[in-house]
C-alpha positions in Angstrom: 73.1 -115.1 19.3 75.4 -113.5 22.1 76.4 -110.5 19.6 73.2 -109.9 18.9 71.5 -109.9 23.0 74.2 -107.9 24.0 73.8 -105.2 21.2 69.9 -104.9 22.0 71.1 -104.5 25.1 73.6 -101.7 25.3 71.8 -100.5 22.8 68.3 -100.3 25.3 70.6 -99.4 28.5 72.0 -95.4 26.2 68.3 -94.9 24.8 67.4 -95.5 28.6 70.1 -93.2 29.9 69.3 -90.9 26.9 65.3 -90.4 28.2 66.1 -90.1 31.4 69.2 -87.9 31.2 67.3 -85.6 29.0 62.8 -86.6 28.6 61.1 -86.2 27.0 58.6 -83.8 28.2 59.1 -80.7 27.2 56.0 -77.5 27.2 54.6 -78.5 23.9 51.2 -77.9 23.1 50.1 -81.2 24.1 50.7 -81.2 27.5 50.0 -77.0 28.0 46.0 -78.7 27.0 46.8 -81.7 29.7 47.6 -79.4 32.1 44.7 -77.0 31.8 41.9 -79.5 31.9 43.5 -80.7 35.1 43.9 -77.6 36.7 40.1 -77.5 35.0 39.6 -80.3 36.7 40.4 -79.4 40.0 39.5 -76.1 40.0 35.8 -77.6 39.4 36.8 -80.0 42.0 37.1 -77.3 44.7 33.5 -75.5 43.5 31.8 -78.5 43.6 33.1 -79.1 47.7 31.1 -75.7 48.4 28.3 -76.0 46.7 28.1 -79.3 48.6 29.2 -78.3 51.9 26.5 -74.9 51.0 24.5 -76.8 50.4 24.6 -79.6 53.2 24.7 -76.8 56.0 21.0 -75.8 54.0 19.9 -79.5 54.2 20.9 -79.3 58.6 19.5 -75.8 59.1 16.2 -76.5 57.0 15.7 -79.5 58.8 12.5 -80.5 60.8 11.7 -79.0 63.6 13.9 -76.6 62.9 14.2 -72.5 64.3 11.3 -70.9 61.8 9.3 -74.4 63.2 10.3 -73.6 66.9 8.9 -70.6 66.3 5.8 -70.7 64.2 4.5 -73.4 67.4 5.9 -71.0 70.3 3.4 -68.3 68.3 0.5 -70.7 68.3 1.0 -71.6 71.5 1.4 -68.2 73.8 -1.6 -67.3 71.1 -3.7 -69.6 72.7 -3.3 -68.4 76.4 -2.9 -64.6 75.0 -6.2 -64.8 73.5 -7.7 -66.3 77.7 -5.7 -63.1 79.1 -7.7 -61.2 76.0 -11.0 -62.3 77.1 -10.5 -61.6 81.4 -10.2 -65.4 81.4 -7.6 -67.7 83.4 -5.3 -64.4 84.0 -2.9 -65.5 86.4 -2.7 -69.4 84.8 -2.4 -68.1 81.0 0.4 -66.0 82.8 2.5 -68.9 83.8 1.9 -70.5 81.2 3.1 -68.5 78.3 6.6 -67.8 81.0 6.7 -71.8 80.9 6.2 -72.0 77.2 9.1 -69.2 76.5 11.2 -71.1 78.6 10.5 -74.3 77.2 11.3 -72.7 74.1 13.9 -70.8 74.2 16.0 -74.5 75.1 14.6 -75.8 72.2 15.8 -73.0 70.1 19.0 -73.5 71.8 19.4 -77.4 72.0 18.5 -76.8 67.9 21.1 -74.5 68.1 24.2 -77.0 69.7 23.2 -79.8 67.2 22.9 -77.3 64.2 26.7 -76.0 65.0 27.6 -79.7 65.3 26.5 -81.1 62.2 28.1 -78.0 60.4 31.1 -78.3 62.4 31.5 -82.0 61.5 31.5 -81.4 58.1 33.1 -78.5 58.0 35.9 -81.3 59.1 35.2 -83.1 56.0 34.9 -80.3 53.6 39.1 -79.6 55.2 39.8 -82.9 54.4 38.2 -83.0 50.7 39.8 -80.0 49.9 43.6 -80.8 51.5 43.2 -83.3 49.4 42.5 -81.8 46.5 45.6 -79.2 47.2 47.3 -82.6 47.5 46.0 -83.8 44.1 46.9 -80.6 42.5 50.6 -80.3 44.2 50.8 -83.8 42.7 49.7 -81.2 38.9 52.1 -79.5 39.9 54.9 -81.3 40.4 54.4 -83.5 36.6 54.2 -81.0 34.8 57.2 -78.3 36.7 57.9 -76.6 33.5 54.6 -75.7 32.3 53.1 -74.7 36.1 55.3 -71.7 36.5 54.3 -70.3 33.6 50.7 -70.8 33.4 49.0 -68.5 35.6 45.6 -70.5 35.8 47.8 -72.7 37.7 48.7 -70.2 40.1 45.5 -69.0 40.2 43.6 -72.5 41.0 46.6 -73.0 43.0 45.7 -69.7 45.6 42.0 -70.2 44.8 42.3 -74.1 46.5 44.4 -72.4 49.5 42.1 -69.7 50.5 40.1 -72.5 50.1 41.4 -74.1 53.0 42.8 -70.9 55.0 38.6 -70.6 54.7 37.2 -73.8 56.6 40.1 -73.7 59.0 37.8 -70.2 59.7 35.3 -71.3 59.7 35.9 -74.6 62.0 37.2 -71.7 64.2 34.0 -70.0 64.2 32.5 -73.7 64.2 35.1 -74.5 67.9 33.5 -71.3 69.9 30.0 -71.5 68.3 29.3 -75.5 69.5 31.0 -74.2 72.4 29.2 -71.7 72.8 25.7 -74.1 72.3 26.2 -76.6 74.7 
């Protein structure tokens, strides 16, 4: 019984050493397919992140109180007083009211721009974090399939795409800081 247990341990140790020294993961078609699948998954994730970002930016810019609404309201109020001026009714008061309306709406536009810039900057920070997580996951995939990753041009394209995306969001963040400061 002891001999059987010792032989089993010896075989297990030898098998473990042999597998560790010579891993079974050699480039095979199934490994290549798995790598391609994972690389495509990472590429879709990055594309989806950019689509979500673009959609959210549009939602921020088109939300209630946007610049177009402010311009319509300003045009309406100015036109009311402009009619009085055209009809020679309260001309001086109407001119003064138009000036006040333009000042008030200029402040409202500046406030709206600052709010949009602040919200978009926060969104860009979130996007950068998500893209960085995706880059780390892609790096892990690269380590897991190091032999195949070197030979697969698709992997290099996606890796470049992820890196360019991170650089792009860095540029957006740099611009948003200037925009946020200027809007204040």
